N, C-alpha and C positions, 0 to 999 in steps of 0.2 A: 595185179601187181605180180613179179618171178620171183623169189625167193634163191637165190644160189647157198649152197650149202658147199661147207670144206668140211674134212673130214681134220680131227687134230688126230694128230701123231704124236707119242707118247709110250715109252719105252726104258724099260730096267737094262742092263749089264753087268753080268761080273766080267772084270780085266785086272789083270795081275802087275801093280803097279809097286815102283820102288820097295819091289821084296813081297808084297803082301794081296791079296786078291784086292779088288773093291767096288763099293756098287756103284755105278755111272747113270744119271737117269737121263735122259734125252726128250728131248720135248721140240718140234717142230715147230716152229713161227709161223703163222700162214699169212699174216698180214706183208712178206717180203717178198715179191713174185718169181724173181730165185733162188728163193729158199734158203731159209736158216737153220739151225738149229739153238738150243740153247741146252749149255747143260753143268750138271751139280751131282759133285764130289765132294765126301768129306775126305780132310786130311788128319794124321798123324793127330794132332790135337784136336778133332772135331771140330774142327771149322770146317762151313761151308768154300770148296772151291768154286767159283761161275767161269764156264768162258763158251763163247760164241765159233759156231760151226759157221761154213759159208760156205756156197758153191759158185770155183772158181776154176774153169777150163775143166768142166767136168770131172773136178775133183772136190771134195770136202775140206776145206782146210780151217787151220785156227784161225783166231785175227788177233792180231798182235796185239798179245798188254799182257804184261810183268806174270805169269806162270811159272810154276812149280817144274822141275826137270822132268819130273816122274809122269804130269801133263801132258809137255810139248813131244816126250819120247813116244808115244801111242798115236801119231796122229797119223798113219797109215790104217789104222788098229778099225780108228773112231769113223773114217770113210768108209770100210770091208760093211762096219757094222748098220753101218745107215743103208749105203745100197742096200743089205739082204732085207733090210727090215720095209723101205720101198718096194722091196719088188715082191713081199709078202704081202703087200695092205692092199 
């Protein structure tokens, strides 16, 4: 019997968004072969904002859904942080 182990990747980074430092929690979903991360962050009203990033054309892109502008503005930062984490793991 063969076992296949996949490493879970989870990390948290502070990113300046909407004029404040916010804690973004990243988690890699291993069931998707091309790669997908789910991210959650707290907004100003202490509600969680959830969104997904998927690797397309060698870049981590937001999957389109209604999101606050301060989440959309940091898409390039998410890409850099994910690539850095994947390189170090």
